[in-house]
C-alpha positions as CSV (number, residue, x, y, z in Angstrom):
1,M,-59.5,-73.0,-21.1
2,S,-56.0,-73.9,-22.3
3,Y,-53.7,-71.9,-24.5
4,P,-51.2,-74.1,-26.5
5,I,-48.5,-71.5,-26.4
6,T,-45.0,-72.9,-27.2
7,F,-41.7,-72.3,-25.4
8,R,-40.4,-70.8,-28.7
9,Q,-43.3,-68.3,-28.8
10,L,-42.5,-67.3,-25.2
11,E,-38.8,-66.8,-26.1
12,I,-39.8,-64.6,-29.0
13,F,-42.3,-62.6,-26.9
14,N,-39.7,-62.2,-24.2
15,A,-37.2,-60.7,-26.7
16,V,-39.9,-58.3,-28.0
17,A,-40.9,-57.3,-24.5
18,R,-37.3,-56.6,-23.4
19,H,-36.4,-54.5,-26.5
20,L,-39.9,-53.1,-27.2
21,S,-38.9,-53.5,-30.8
22,Y,-39.7,-56.3,-33.3
23,T,-36.7,-55.3,-35.3
24,R,-34.2,-55.7,-32.4
25,A,-35.9,-58.9,-31.3
26,S,-35.6,-60.4,-34.7
27,E,-31.9,-59.4,-34.8
28,E,-31.2,-61.0,-31.4
29,L,-33.1,-64.2,-32.4
30,H,-31.7,-64.3,-36.0
31,L,-35.2,-64.4,-37.4
32,S,-36.9,-62.2,-40.0
33,Q,-39.1,-59.4,-38.6
34,P,-42.2,-60.9,-40.3
35,A,-41.5,-64.2,-38.6
36,V,-41.4,-62.5,-35.2
37,S,-44.5,-60.6,-35.9
38,M,-46.3,-63.7,-37.0
39,Q,-45.5,-65.6,-33.8
40,I,-46.7,-62.7,-31.6
41,K,-49.9,-62.5,-33.7
42,Q,-50.5,-66.2,-33.2
43,M,-50.1,-65.8,-29.4
44,E,-52.6,-62.9,-29.5
45,N,-55.1,-65.0,-31.5
46,L,-54.8,-67.8,-29.0
47,I,-55.7,-65.6,-26.0
48,D,-57.9,-63.2,-28.0
49,C,-56.0,-60.2,-26.6
50,A,-53.4,-57.8,-27.9
51,L,-50.0,-58.1,-26.3
52,T,-48.4,-55.0,-27.8
53,E,-49.6,-51.7,-29.1
54,K,-47.8,-49.0,-31.2
55,I,-48.3,-45.4,-30.2
56,G,-46.6,-43.0,-32.6
57,K,-43.4,-44.7,-33.4
58,K,-43.0,-46.4,-30.0
59,L,-44.0,-50.0,-29.1
60,F,-45.5,-50.6,-25.7
61,L,-46.8,-53.7,-23.9
62,T,-50.5,-53.8,-23.1
63,E,-51.6,-54.7,-19.6
64,T,-52.2,-58.2,-20.9
65,G,-48.7,-58.1,-22.4
66,K,-47.2,-57.1,-19.1
67,V,-48.8,-60.0,-17.3
68,M,-47.8,-62.4,-20.1
69,W,-44.2,-61.2,-19.9
70,E,-44.0,-61.9,-16.1
71,Y,-45.2,-65.5,-16.8
72,A,-42.9,-65.9,-19.8
73,I,-39.9,-65.0,-17.6
74,A,-41.0,-67.4,-14.9
75,V,-41.7,-70.2,-17.4
76,L,-38.4,-69.8,-19.3
77,S,-36.4,-69.6,-16.1
78,S,-38.1,-72.8,-14.8
79,K,-37.4,-74.5,-18.2
80,A,-33.7,-73.6,-17.9
81,A,-33.5,-74.8,-14.3
82,M,-35.2,-78.1,-15.2
83,E,-32.8,-78.8,-18.1
84,E,-29.7,-78.0,-15.9
85,T,-31.0,-80.1,-13.0
86,L,-31.7,-83.1,-15.2
87,A,-28.3,-82.8,-16.7
88,S,-26.7,-82.7,-13.2
89,M,-28.7,-85.7,-12.2
90,Q,-27.1,-87.6,-15.1
91,G,-23.7,-86.6,-13.9
92,T,-23.2,-83.9,-16.6
93,E,-22.5,-80.4,-15.2
94,K,-24.0,-78.1,-17.8
95,G,-25.5,-74.6,-17.8
96,H,-25.4,-71.1,-19.0
97,L,-25.1,-68.0,-16.8
98,R,-25.9,-64.4,-17.6
99,L,-23.7,-62.4,-15.3
100,A,-23.9,-58.6,-15.0
101,V,-21.1,-56.6,-13.4
102,P,-20.1,-52.9,-13.1
103,E,-17.0,-51.8,-15.0
104,T,-15.3,-51.5,-11.6
105,A,-15.6,-55.2,-11.0
106,N,-14.6,-56.3,-14.6
107,Q,-10.9,-57.1,-13.8
108,F,-11.4,-59.3,-10.8
109,V,-14.5,-61.0,-12.3
110,T,-12.6,-61.9,-15.4
111,L,-9.9,-63.4,-13.2
112,L,-12.6,-65.2,-11.2
113,L,-14.2,-66.7,-14.4
114,A,-10.9,-68.0,-15.6
115,E,-10.4,-69.9,-12.4
116,F,-14.0,-71.1,-12.3
117,K,-13.8,-72.5,-15.8
118,K,-10.8,-74.7,-14.8
119,T,-13.0,-76.8,-12.5
120,H,-16.4,-76.2,-14.2
121,P,-15.8,-76.3,-18.0
122,G,-19.4,-77.3,-18.8
123,I,-20.9,-74.0,-17.6
124,S,-20.8,-71.1,-20.1
125,F,-21.2,-67.4,-19.5
126,E,-22.5,-64.2,-21.0
127,L,-20.7,-61.3,-19.3
128,Q,-22.6,-58.0,-19.3
129,I,-20.9,-54.8,-18.2
130,H,-23.1,-51.9,-17.1
131,N,-23.2,-48.8,-15.1
132,R,-25.4,-48.7,-12.0
133,K,-28.6,-47.9,-13.9
134,G,-27.9,-50.8,-16.2
135,L,-27.4,-53.2,-13.3
136,L,-30.7,-52.1,-11.7
137,D,-32.4,-52.7,-15.0
138,C,-31.0,-56.2,-15.2
139,L,-32.4,-57.0,-11.9
140,K,-35.8,-55.5,-12.6
141,N,-36.2,-57.0,-16.0
142,N,-34.6,-60.4,-15.2
143,D,-32.0,-59.8,-17.9
144,S,-29.3,-61.4,-15.9
145,D,-29.1,-64.5,-13.6
146,L,-26.6,-63.0,-11.1
147,V,-25.5,-59.4,-10.6
148,I,-22.3,-58.3,-8.9
149,M,-22.6,-54.8,-7.4
150,G,-21.3,-52.5,-4.7
151,Q,-24.5,-50.9,-3.5
152,T,-27.7,-52.9,-3.4
153,P,-31.1,-51.3,-3.9
154,S,-33.6,-51.2,-1.0
155,D,-36.7,-51.2,-3.1
156,M,-36.4,-54.8,-4.5
157,E,-36.8,-58.2,-2.9
158,L,-33.3,-59.6,-3.4
159,S,-31.1,-62.4,-2.2
160,I,-27.8,-60.7,-1.3
161,Q,-24.5,-62.2,-0.3
162,A,-21.4,-60.2,0.6
163,F,-18.1,-61.7,-0.6
164,M,-15.2,-59.1,-0.5
165,N,-14.3,-55.6,0.6
166,N,-14.1,-52.9,-2.1
167,P,-11.8,-50.1,-1.0
168,L,-12.1,-46.8,-2.8
169,V,-8.9,-44.8,-2.8
170,I,-7.7,-41.4,-4.0
171,I,-5.3,-41.4,-6.9
172,A,-3.0,-38.6,-8.0
173,P,-0.6,-38.0,-11.0
174,I,2.9,-39.4,-10.5
175,N,5.2,-37.1,-8.6
176,H,2.5,-34.8,-7.3
177,P,3.7,-32.8,-4.3
178,L,1.1,-34.5,-2.0
179,S,2.3,-38.0,-2.9
180,N,5.3,-37.6,-0.6
181,K,3.2,-36.8,2.4
182,K,2.4,-39.7,4.8
183,A,-0.4,-38.1,6.7
184,I,-2.7,-36.3,4.3
185,H,-6.1,-35.1,5.7
186,L,-9.3,-34.6,3.6
187,S,-9.1,-31.0,4.6
188,D,-5.8,-30.7,2.7
189,L,-7.7,-31.6,-0.5
190,T,-10.3,-28.8,-0.6
191,E,-8.5,-26.9,-3.3
192,I,-7.7,-29.9,-5.4
193,E,-9.8,-30.5,-8.5
194,F,-11.3,-34.0,-8.8
195,V,-12.3,-36.0,-11.9
196,V,-15.4,-38.0,-10.9
197,R,-17.9,-40.5,-12.2
198,E,-21.3,-39.5,-13.5
199,I,-24.2,-38.7,-11.2
200,G,-26.0,-41.8,-10.2
201,S,-23.0,-44.2,-10.3
202,G,-22.2,-46.3,-7.3
203,T,-18.8,-44.8,-6.8
204,R,-20.2,-41.3,-7.0
205,L,-22.9,-42.0,-4.5
206,A,-20.4,-43.5,-2.0
207,M,-18.0,-40.6,-2.5
208,Q,-20.7,-37.9,-2.0
209,K,-21.9,-39.6,1.2
210,F,-18.4,-40.0,2.5
211,F,-17.4,-36.3,2.0
212,A,-20.7,-35.1,3.3
213,E,-20.2,-37.1,6.5
214,H,-16.8,-35.4,6.9
215,Q,-18.2,-32.0,6.1
216,I,-15.8,-31.6,3.2
217,R,-16.8,-29.9,-0.1
218,L,-15.4,-31.8,-3.1
219,N,-14.1,-29.6,-5.9
220,T,-15.4,-31.3,-9.0
221,A,-13.5,-30.4,-12.2
222,M,-15.2,-32.8,-14.7
223,E,-17.3,-35.9,-14.9
224,M,-16.3,-39.1,-16.7
225,P,-18.4,-42.1,-17.8
226,S,-16.0,-44.8,-16.6
227,N,-13.2,-45.6,-14.2
228,E,-10.9,-46.1,-17.2
229,A,-11.5,-42.5,-18.3
230,I,-10.9,-41.2,-14.7
231,K,-7.5,-43.1,-14.5
232,Q,-6.4,-41.7,-17.8
233,A,-7.4,-38.2,-16.9
234,V,-5.5,-38.4,-13.6
235,A,-2.5,-39.8,-15.3
236,A,-2.6,-36.9,-17.7
237,G,-2.7,-34.4,-14.8
238,L,-6.3,-33.2,-15.1
239,G,-7.0,-33.7,-11.4
240,F,-7.3,-36.3,-8.6
241,G,-9.7,-39.3,-8.8
242,I,-11.5,-41.7,-6.5
243,V,-11.6,-45.3,-7.8
244,S,-11.8,-48.8,-6.6
245,L,-8.5,-50.4,-5.7
246,H,-9.5,-53.4,-7.8
247,T,-9.1,-51.3,-11.0
248,L,-5.6,-50.2,-10.4
249,Q,-3.3,-53.2,-10.9
250,Q,-2.0,-52.1,-14.3
251,E,-1.7,-48.4,-13.5
252,L,0.2,-49.0,-10.3
253,A,2.5,-51.5,-12.0
254,L,3.3,-49.1,-14.8
255,K,3.6,-46.2,-12.4
256,Q,1.0,-44.1,-14.2
257,V,-0.8,-42.9,-11.0
258,E,-0.1,-43.0,-7.2
259,I,-2.4,-43.7,-4.3
260,L,-2.4,-40.9,-1.8
261,Q,-2.0,-41.7,1.9
262,V,-5.1,-39.9,3.1
263,K,-5.8,-40.5,6.8
264,E,-9.5,-40.9,6.5
265,M,-9.3,-43.3,3.5
266,P,-10.1,-45.7,2.0
267,I,-13.8,-45.5,1.7
268,M,-14.6,-49.1,2.5
269,R,-17.5,-50.6,0.4
270,I,-18.4,-54.2,-0.1
271,W,-19.0,-56.3,-3.1
272,Y,-22.2,-58.3,-3.2
273,V,-23.6,-61.1,-5.5
274,V,-27.3,-60.5,-6.0
275,H,-30.4,-62.0,-7.6
276,Q,-34.2,-61.7,-7.3
277,Q,-35.6,-63.7,-4.4
278,R,-38.3,-65.2,-6.6
279,K,-35.9,-66.3,-9.3
280,V,-35.6,-70.0,-10.0
281,I,-32.1,-71.0,-8.9
282,T,-30.4,-73.3,-11.5
283,P,-27.5,-75.6,-10.5
284,A,-25.1,-73.4,-12.5
285,M,-26.3,-70.3,-10.5
286,A,-25.8,-72.1,-7.2
287,I,-22.4,-73.5,-8.1
288,F,-21.1,-70.1,-9.3
289,E,-22.6,-68.1,-6.4
290,S,-20.9,-70.4,-3.9
291,F,-17.6,-70.1,-5.8
292,V,-17.8,-66.3,-5.7
293,V,-18.5,-66.2,-2.0
294,E,-15.9,-68.8,-1.0
295,K,-13.0,-68.2,-3.5
296,T,-12.9,-64.6,-4.7
297,K,-10.8,-63.1,-2.0
298,Q,-8.4,-66.1,-2.0
299,I,-7.9,-65.9,-5.7
300,W,-7.4,-62.1,-5.6
301,V,-4.8,-62.3,-2.8
302,E,-2.9,-65.1,-4.6
303,K,-2.8,-63.0,-7.7
304,Y,-2.1,-59.7,-6.0
305,P,-0.5,-60.3,-2.6
306,E,0.7,-56.8,-2.3
307,L,-3.0,-55.6,-2.1
308,A,-4.1,-58.3,0.3
309,A,-4.2,-56.1,3.4
310,S,-6.9,-53.9,1.9
311,L,-9.4,-56.8,1.6
């Protein structure tokens, strides 16, 4: 038995499945809601099975819908890969990448994309910025082609490549008494209040593990939803912070915060570029992934030579 389902119907169903909303899917696709509903209904008639169900005010995928979504993702990924591969065989470098990154990586990724576009102008990007939960959702739901992250999950089958160190440092307000000390120990900081990221963030997890290993209790004053908020709070004198060195170029240049010379620091993490192992690799993905691994550190050092030693 064959089901003449079209690529367009799969694209529409994929949007409905991701959003679990006909309204949000229609907004994304620039279609009317009745048009989206009609296409899903036609798919259901073709396979003689419901793909979605509404319970209360919430939309859910049926078991058939979940299976259909897995195949829709695979088919649409294969279609994109085919189109890009055929274009590359004709000597035309084309493609579109959905790249998901944490806010911590936004500055160096933006710099990286600017350099990449100079030599690969035919590849376009959709840059998505998420917290750790959002990055994990992107991987689980295939909402992104490549994800840059600092701590990879162990419960997914992923392709993982390391490409650069990610030092976490302690920052203090300008002219704080501790900023003049050259040999600060973590034990000197037990009475200091810290402004920290929300529970579950990659930076927070790394920080908690580090202080637990050194048997130091961190005095948490308040939580912030972003590194930008932490830097602003530290600059205003609300406490110390722990952030990635890659987010501090502007604040250090403007002398808004200072990096403390703590003996046990930095907390050295690593940046990774990640995708699902089963994902169809398009030429654009392969080109950009190689560029990230081979060029990121070089580009960063050329732009910020004073920070080169940390990488």
